[in-house]
C-alpha positions as CSV (number, residue, x, y, z in Angstrom):
1,M,0.0,0.0,0.0
2,S,1.6,3.3,-1.1
3,A,0.9,6.5,-3.0
4,A,0.9,8.2,-6.4
5,L,0.7,6.1,-9.5
6,A,-1.1,3.4,-7.6
7,A,-3.8,6.0,-7.0
8,V,-4.1,6.8,-10.7
9,A,-4.4,3.1,-11.4
10,A,-7.0,2.6,-8.8
11,L,-9.0,5.5,-10.2
12,V,-9.5,3.8,-13.5
13,L,-9.4,0.1,-12.8
14,A,-11.6,-2.1,-10.6
15,A,-8.6,-3.9,-9.2
16,P,-7.6,-1.8,-6.2
17,P,-3.9,-0.9,-6.1
18,P,-1.8,0.4,-3.2
19,V,-2.5,3.6,-1.4
20,A,-1.9,7.1,-2.7
21,A,-1.3,10.7,-1.5
22,A,-2.7,14.4,-2.2
23,P,-4.5,17.6,-0.6
24,R,-7.7,18.1,1.5
25,T,-10.5,19.7,-0.4
26,G,-13.0,16.9,-1.0
27,A,-13.7,14.8,-4.1
28,G,-14.5,16.8,-7.2
29,T,-13.4,20.2,-5.6
30,V,-10.5,22.4,-6.6
31,P,-7.6,23.5,-4.4
32,P,-7.1,27.2,-3.7
33,F,-3.7,27.1,-5.4
34,A,-5.3,26.1,-8.7
35,T,-8.9,27.0,-8.8
36,T,-10.8,26.4,-12.1
37,A,-13.5,28.3,-13.9
38,T,-15.8,26.3,-16.2
39,R,-15.9,27.5,-19.7
40,Q,-18.8,27.0,-22.1
41,Q,-18.4,23.9,-24.1
42,A,-18.4,24.7,-27.8
43,S,-17.4,21.4,-29.3
44,P,-18.2,17.7,-29.1
45,T,-16.7,15.5,-26.4
46,P,-12.9,15.5,-26.8
47,P,-10.7,12.4,-26.7
48,P,-10.1,11.1,-23.1
49,P,-6.8,11.4,-21.2
50,R,-4.0,9.2,-22.5
51,L,-0.6,8.9,-20.8
52,P,2.2,8.9,-23.5
53,R,5.0,6.4,-23.7
54,D,7.7,9.1,-23.3
55,F,7.4,12.2,-21.1
56,R,8.8,14.1,-18.2
57,G,7.4,16.7,-15.8
58,K,7.8,18.4,-12.5
59,G,5.4,19.9,-10.0
60,K,4.1,19.5,-6.5
61,W,2.4,16.7,-4.4
62,I,0.0,18.2,-1.9
63,V,-1.6,16.6,1.1
64,R,-3.9,19.4,2.3
65,D,-5.1,18.1,5.6
66,L,-1.5,17.3,6.7
67,D,-0.4,20.7,5.5
68,I,2.3,19.0,3.4
69,E,3.5,20.1,0.0
70,V,6.6,18.5,-1.6
71,P,8.4,18.4,-4.9
72,F,7.0,15.9,-7.4
73,T,8.3,14.4,-10.6
74,W,6.5,12.2,-13.2
75,E,8.5,10.6,-16.0
76,G,8.0,8.0,-18.7
77,R,10.2,6.0,-21.0
78,D,9.2,3.4,-23.6
79,G,5.9,2.8,-21.8
80,D,7.3,2.5,-18.3
81,S,6.6,5.4,-16.0
82,Q,7.5,6.6,-12.5
83,M,6.1,9.1,-10.0
84,T,8.3,10.4,-7.1
85,A,7.1,12.7,-4.4
86,G,9.3,14.3,-1.7
87,G,12.6,12.9,-0.6
88,P,14.7,12.0,2.5
89,Q,14.6,15.6,3.7
90,Y,10.8,15.9,3.4
91,P,7.9,14.6,5.7
92,I,6.7,12.3,2.9
93,W,8.7,10.4,0.3
94,F,7.3,7.7,-2.0
95,T,7.7,6.4,-5.5
96,N,5.2,4.5,-7.8
97,L,6.1,2.8,-11.0
98,I,4.7,1.0,-14.0
99,Y,7.8,-1.1,-14.8
100,H,7.9,-4.1,-17.2
101,D,4.2,-4.8,-17.0
102,T,4.2,-4.6,-13.2
103,L,2.8,-1.9,-10.9
104,Y,5.1,-1.0,-7.9
105,T,4.5,1.3,-4.9
106,L,7.1,2.0,-2.3
107,T,6.6,4.6,0.6
108,Y,9.9,5.5,2.2
109,K,8.3,8.1,4.6
110,W,4.8,9.0,5.7
111,P,3.6,10.3,9.1
112,G,2.7,7.5,11.4
113,L,3.9,4.8,9.0
114,T,6.3,2.2,10.4
115,E,6.4,-0.5,7.7
116,H,7.8,0.3,4.3
117,P,7.4,-2.7,1.9
118,C,7.6,-2.5,-1.8
119,S,4.2,-3.6,-3.1
120,R,4.1,-5.3,-6.4
121,I,1.1,-6.0,-8.7
122,P,1.9,-7.9,-11.9
123,G,0.0,-7.7,-15.1
124,F,-0.4,-3.9,-15.2
125,N,1.0,-1.7,-17.9
126,L,0.5,1.5,-19.8
127,E,-2.0,0.0,-22.1
128,A,-4.2,-1.1,-19.2
129,L,-4.0,2.4,-17.7
130,N,-5.0,4.1,-20.9
131,Q,-7.8,1.6,-21.5
132,G,-9.1,2.5,-18.1
133,F,-9.0,6.2,-19.0
134,E,-11.3,5.5,-21.9
135,N,-14.1,5.0,-19.4
136,A,-13.6,8.5,-17.9
137,R,-16.5,10.9,-17.9
138,F,-16.1,14.3,-19.5
139,V,-16.9,17.1,-17.0
140,G,-16.2,20.1,-19.3
141,P,-13.6,22.6,-20.5
142,E,-12.0,24.7,-17.7
143,T,-9.3,27.2,-17.0
144,L,-6.8,26.5,-14.3
145,R,-6.1,29.8,-12.6
146,R,-2.4,29.5,-12.1
147,T,0.6,31.2,-13.5
148,P,0.5,30.7,-16.4
149,Q,-3.2,30.0,-16.7
150,R,-3.9,26.7,-18.5
151,R,-7.0,25.8,-20.6
152,V,-7.8,22.2,-19.8
153,N,-10.4,19.5,-20.2
154,H,-11.7,18.1,-16.9
155,W,-12.4,14.4,-16.7
156,R,-13.6,12.2,-13.9
157,V,-12.8,8.5,-13.3
158,G,-13.9,6.3,-10.5
159,V,-14.4,2.8,-9.1
160,V,-17.7,2.3,-7.1
161,L,-18.5,-1.0,-5.5
162,P,-20.7,-2.9,-5.7
163,Q,-21.7,-2.2,-9.3
164,L,-25.5,-2.0,-9.0
165,P,-28.2,-0.4,-11.2
166,P,-29.6,3.1,-10.4
167,G,-31.7,3.2,-7.3
168,N,-31.4,3.2,-3.5
169,H,-28.5,0.8,-3.0
170,P,-25.5,1.0,-0.6
171,R,-22.4,1.9,-2.6
172,L,-18.7,2.4,-1.6
173,P,-16.6,5.0,-3.6
174,L,-13.4,2.9,-3.6
175,A,-11.5,5.4,-5.8
176,L,-12.5,8.7,-7.4
177,G,-10.4,11.1,-9.4
178,D,-10.5,14.4,-11.3
179,I,-8.0,14.6,-14.2
180,Y,-7.2,17.9,-16.0
181,V,-5.4,17.5,-19.3
182,D,-4.4,20.2,-21.9
183,E,-7.4,21.1,-24.1
184,R,-5.3,20.6,-27.2
185,D,-3.5,17.5,-26.1
186,P,-5.1,14.7,-23.9
187,G,-1.6,13.3,-23.4
188,T,-0.4,16.4,-21.4
189,F,-1.5,16.1,-17.7
190,W,-1.6,19.3,-15.6
191,Q,-3.5,18.3,-12.4
192,V,-5.0,15.3,-10.7
193,L,-7.2,15.0,-7.6
194,Q,-7.5,11.5,-6.2
195,F,-9.9,10.6,-3.5
196,G,-10.9,7.3,-1.8
197,V,-9.8,4.2,-0.1
198,Q,-6.6,4.0,-2.2
199,N,-5.4,7.1,-0.2
200,L,-5.5,5.1,3.0
201,Y,-2.4,6.7,4.6
202,D,-4.1,10.1,4.5
203,P,-6.8,10.8,7.2
204,E,-9.0,12.6,4.7
205,L,-8.4,10.1,1.9
206,D,-7.6,12.8,-0.7
207,E,-4.4,14.1,-2.4
208,W,-3.4,16.3,-5.3
209,L,-0.7,16.3,-7.9
210,V,-0.1,19.6,-9.7
211,M,2.3,19.8,-12.6
212,D,4.4,22.9,-13.4
213,T,6.0,21.4,-16.5
214,F,5.1,18.5,-18.8
215,E,7.3,17.7,-21.8
216,H,6.9,15.0,-24.4
217,R,10.5,13.6,-24.3
218,P,11.8,10.5,-22.6
219,G,12.3,10.6,-18.9
220,T,14.1,8.3,-16.5
221,V,12.5,5.3,-14.8
222,T,14.5,3.4,-12.1
223,L,13.2,0.4,-10.1
224,P,14.3,0.9,-6.4
225,R,16.8,-1.7,-5.1
226,R,14.4,-2.9,-2.4
227,C,11.7,-3.8,-5.0
228,E,11.7,-7.3,-6.5
229,P,12.4,-7.3,-10.3
230,P,9.6,-8.4,-12.6
231,R,9.4,-12.2,-13.1
């Protein structure tokens, strides 16, 4: 059980991955550091988010209820990808990877955490992630009020159990997420809110990633030494 990429995977797949991390504003809301204003939709539904095979970006990982904000990187190379938040000098530090058709999560530091295993879920890759994104629901075009402002398409993904027809049935929102991608390029990710059980380490179960840069050129993906190589 860990943080970042596992969260994104949990948001789009019914198989729950390890835990994640981000800020406290509630599912579907927007943080004060990046509020959004809905724009009138003038075109048909755009293509859904799709993580590219090669990319690199930097930003912030935010856990609002813990008042934690740390540096964050997200990189991809040849279909593998890696998220890293914080570091040894910060209050939280974790990395999540899609590496050789396997999902890894490793939390080095987190408040109140005493065990630090490297979780491993085989049979998960970039194609599975993007296939999950195809089921995302389009919320609408918006503008992220940051510097610079970014025009984005807002998508929502989620896993609700049990899957029952409409009506008065008990339901558990296992994993919910709001994904903001560039309006001209669904492969450029600018912001993600994740909310639900996959954020188990956070008392409020919600966390944000906010990108300052996102480039379409190969990044660096490195499996930590304490993680077992794919079989």
